[in-house]
Structure formats: structure tokens, C-alpha cells
C-alpha positions in Angstrom: 23.7 7.4 -4.4 20.8 7.8 -6.8 17.3 6.7 -5.8 17.5 3.7 -8.2 20.8 2.7 -6.8 19.3 2.6 -3.4 16.3 0.6 -4.7 18.6 -1.9 -6.5 20.7 -2.4 -3.3 17.6 -3.1 -1.3 16.3 -5.5 -4.0 19.5 -7.4 -4.1 19.5 -7.9 -0.3 15.8 -8.8 -0.3 16.1 -11.3 -3.0 19.2 -12.9 -1.4 17.0 -13.6 1.6 19.0 -11.5 4.0 17.7 -10.3 7.4 15.4 -8.9 8.5 13.2 -10.3 5.7 14.6 -13.8 5.2 12.3 -14.3 2.3 12.0 -17.8 0.8 12.9 -18.2 -2.9 9.4 -19.3 -3.8 8.0 -15.9 -2.6 10.6 -14.1 -4.8 9.6 -16.2 -7.8 5.9 -15.5 -7.3 6.5 -11.8 -7.1 8.7 -11.9 -10.3 5.9 -13.8 -12.0 3.3 -11.2 -11.1 5.5 -8.3 -12.2 6.4 -10.0 -15.5 2.7 -10.7 -16.2 1.8 -7.0 -15.5 4.5 -5.8 -17.8 3.4 -8.3 -20.5 -0.2 -7.2 -20.2 0.7 -3.8 -21.7 -1.3 -2.0 -18.9 1.3 0.8 -18.6 0.8 1.7 -22.3 -2.8 2.6 -21.4 -1.9 5.1 -18.7 -1.9 8.8 -19.4 1.1 10.3 -21.1 2.8 13.6 -21.6 0.5 15.8 -23.7 -2.7 14.3 -22.2 -5.0 16.4 -20.0 -4.8 15.3 -16.3 -8.1 14.6 -14.6 -8.9 17.0 -11.8 -9.1 15.4 -8.3 -9.9 16.3 -4.7 -8.7 13.9 -2.0 -8.3 14.0 1.7 -5.0 14.2 3.6 -4.6 12.2 6.9 -6.4 14.9 8.9 -9.4 14.9 6.6 -8.5 18.2 4.9 -9.6 18.2 1.2 -6.8 18.9 -1.2 -7.8 19.9 -4.7 -5.5 19.6 -7.8 -7.4 22.6 -9.3 -6.5 24.8 -6.3 -2.8 23.7 -6.4 -2.6 24.3 -10.1 -3.9 27.8 -9.7 -0.6 28.4 -7.7 1.8 26.7 -10.0 2.7 23.3 -11.6 2.0 20.2 -9.7 4.1 17.0 -9.2 1.9 14.0 -8.5 3.4 10.7 -7.3 1.2 7.5 -7.1 2.5 4.9 -4.7 1.4 1.5 -3.3 1.4 2.1 0.4 3.5 2.4 3.6 4.0 -1.3 3.6 6.1 -1.1 0.4 9.8 -0.3 1.2 10.4 0.8 -2.4 7.7 3.4 -2.0 9.1 4.6 1.3 12.5 5.1 -0.3 10.9 7.0 -3.2 9.0 9.3 -0.8 12.2 10.1 1.1 13.9 11.0 -2.2 10.9 13.3 -3.1 11.2 14.9 0.3 14.9 15.7 -0.4 13.9 17.2 -3.7 11.0 19.2 -2.3 13.0 22.5 -1.9 14.1 22.3 -5.5 10.5 21.8 -6.7 9.3 24.7 -4.5 12.0 26.9 -5.9 10.4 26.3 -9.3 7.0 27.2 -8.0 5.7 23.7 -7.9 3.6 21.8 -5.4 4.1 18.1 -4.6 1.5 15.5 -3.5 1.7 11.7 -3.2 -1.4 9.5 -3.6 -2.0 6.0 -2.4 -5.1 3.8 -1.7 -4.3 3.4 2.0 -6.5 4.7 4.8 -5.8 7.9 6.7 -4.0 6.3 9.6 -1.6 4.5 7.2 -1.1 7.8 5.3 -0.2 9.4 8.6 2.3 6.6 9.2 3.8 7.4 5.8 4.3 11.0 6.8 5.7 10.1 10.2 7.9 7.2 9.1 9.5 9.2 6.2 9.5 12.7 7.8 7.5 14.2 4.9 6.6 17.8 4.5 4.1 17.5 1.6 0.6 16.2 1.4 -0.1 12.4 1.4 -3.6 11.8 0.0 -5.9 8.8 0.3 -7.5 7.5 -2.9 -10.3 5.1 -1.8 -10.6 2.2 -4.2 -7.9 3.7 -6.4 -10.5 5.7 -8.2 -8.3 8.6 -9.0 -5.5 6.2 -10.0 -8.0 4.6 -12.4 -8.6 7.9 -14.1 -4.9 8.2 -14.8 -4.9 4.6 -16.1 -2.9 3.1 -13.2 -5.3 0.8 -11.3 -4.9 -2.9 -11.7 -6.2 -6.0 -9.9 -3.8 -8.4 -8.3 -3.9 -12.0 -9.6 -5.4 -14.6 -7.3 -2.0 -16.3 -6.7 -0.5 -13.0 -5.6 -3.4 -12.4 -3.3 -2.8 -15.7 -1.6 0.9 -15.0 -1.3 0.1 -11.6 0.3 -2.3 -13.2 2.7 0.4 -15.7 3.7 2.8 -12.8 4.4 0.1 -11.0 6.3 0.2 -8.2 3.9 -3.5 -7.5 4.2 -4.3 -4.9 1.5 -8.0 -4.7 2.4 -7.0 -3.7 5.9 -4.4 -1.2 4.7 -6.7 0.3 2.2 -10.2 -0.1 3.8 -11.3 -1.7 0.6 -11.9 -5.4 -0.2 -11.0 -5.2 -3.9 -7.3 -6.1 -3.8 -6.3 -3.4 -6.3 -3.2 -1.3 -6.5 -1.9 1.6 -8.6 1.2 1.1 -10.8 3.8 3.4 -9.4 3.8 6.6 -11.4 5.0 10.2 -11.4 3.5 13.1 -13.3 4.2 16.8 -13.8 1.1 18.8 -14.6 1.2 22.3 -16.0 -1.1 25.0 -14.8 -3.4 24.4 -17.8 -3.9 20.8 -16.8 -1.6 19.4 -19.4 0.7 16.5 -18.4 4.3 17.7 -19.1 6.0 14.6 -17.7 4.8 11.0 -17.2 6.6 8.0 -15.9 4.7 4.8 -15.3 6.4 1.5 -14.5 4.6 -1.8 -13.9 7.8 -3.0 -12.2 7.4 -1.5 -8.7 11.1 -1.8 -8.0 11.9 0.8 -10.6 11.3 4.5 -10.0 12.4 7.7 -11.8 14.9 10.1 -10.2 13.3 13.3 -8.8 15.6 15.4 -11.0 14.2 13.7 -14.1 11.2 16.1 -13.6 13.1 19.3 -13.5 13.2 20.0 -17.3 9.4 19.7 -17.3 9.1 22.0 -14.3 11.4 24.6 -15.9 9.4 24.4 -19.1 6.2 25.0 -17.1 7.8 28.1 -15.6 8.7 29.5 -19.0 5.2 28.8 -20.3 3.6 30.6 -17.4 6.0 33.6 -17.8 5.3 33.9 -21.5 
């Protein structure tokens, strides 16, 4: 089953109000409204695209170790995944799919990191809950996400909904701003050029890990030339 098939199956159960979530219809409708408005805003069109230069970044892993994109790119191409947080089931399924693809990425000489705005303890929970073998990095205030054109502010009505669901983003992220990144995936070549970019304001849709393989193979050919 593909990653998107798994996401679609979860979404169908969630929206049907099945256990363990038992979500009321009004909650689903509010989430749909927020997603539709983010899509209509055109925010995704402003994000970095293939052919753009990727901003360099240095962020900490859950143990406080600084991880530098420049250092990783010195070793090979880099896959970067931006996700919302450990509280998001769609993100967790995506992380698991990336973990399954990690040996393939590594066979092509690539590194993989995932970035979210959450605090170190929550990043550690992402690693533990999803049995991850690649760095999970904390992006305070979504500042690095903003340099990629991904940061957006939640509308007031969605903030109130999240509060009612006890989905306390300021606590998860250690930041009172109520911002998130649009989920996104990038392949960055060793010269810093983005070779693949997929940004989707609909958080229930994610690219397949294998979608990045042509870009990684192209990066290998370029490096060998």
C-alpha cells in the first residue's frame, strides 16, 4: 500500500468519526475550511521550487547536537522533510514511510533530515514513536521553514478549535505564535540547488518517497561528471 493510500484510509476513518477519535462533524468541517482557505491563499506558490537555491540551516537534534545542512551537503545530496509535529498522525505515517525508504536514499549517497517546530522532547517522541534512524530537528518559531516559504499562521477560528481539542501548539512548540509549516519535501543537490520540491497546503496529502529517486539519481550523475 502506498503512503497516500494509507493516509487516505486514515482520513476516511477519521472523518467518519470512527474510534478512537470519534470526531464530531463540526470539527471536520472547520478543518476542511482552514485547509481550503490555505489552498485558496496561494501560499504554496510562494514556497521555494526546483531550481531555487536552498537556504543553509543549522538546527539541533533532540540531544542538542547541531546539524548543519552545509556539512551534510559536503557528503552528498540531502532530502529535507518539513512536518507539523508528533501530534499529527499524517506526519507520523509520512515519517514511517521515509524511514522505510532510508536505505534506498543512503544507497544513492543521500542524507535525510526531518524538521518540525516542536521542542526537543517532542522531537525525541517522534523518533521513539516512529522508530526513526535519521535526524529529527527542531525549528524554533518555524524560522527555517519561513526561509523555504512554508510558515503560515493559523486562523483564529482554527486556534480556538485546537484549544478545544487540547492540541496546544504553544506547548508542543515552546512558542506562543500559533504557526505551522506547510508539509513539504525537498531534494537538495550538493551545490545547494533544489532538485525536487513538493509543497502541499493540504496536510493530508504527501508525496511518495520514491518520487524523489529521479532527483537523487540526477544528483549522483552531476556529482560524478
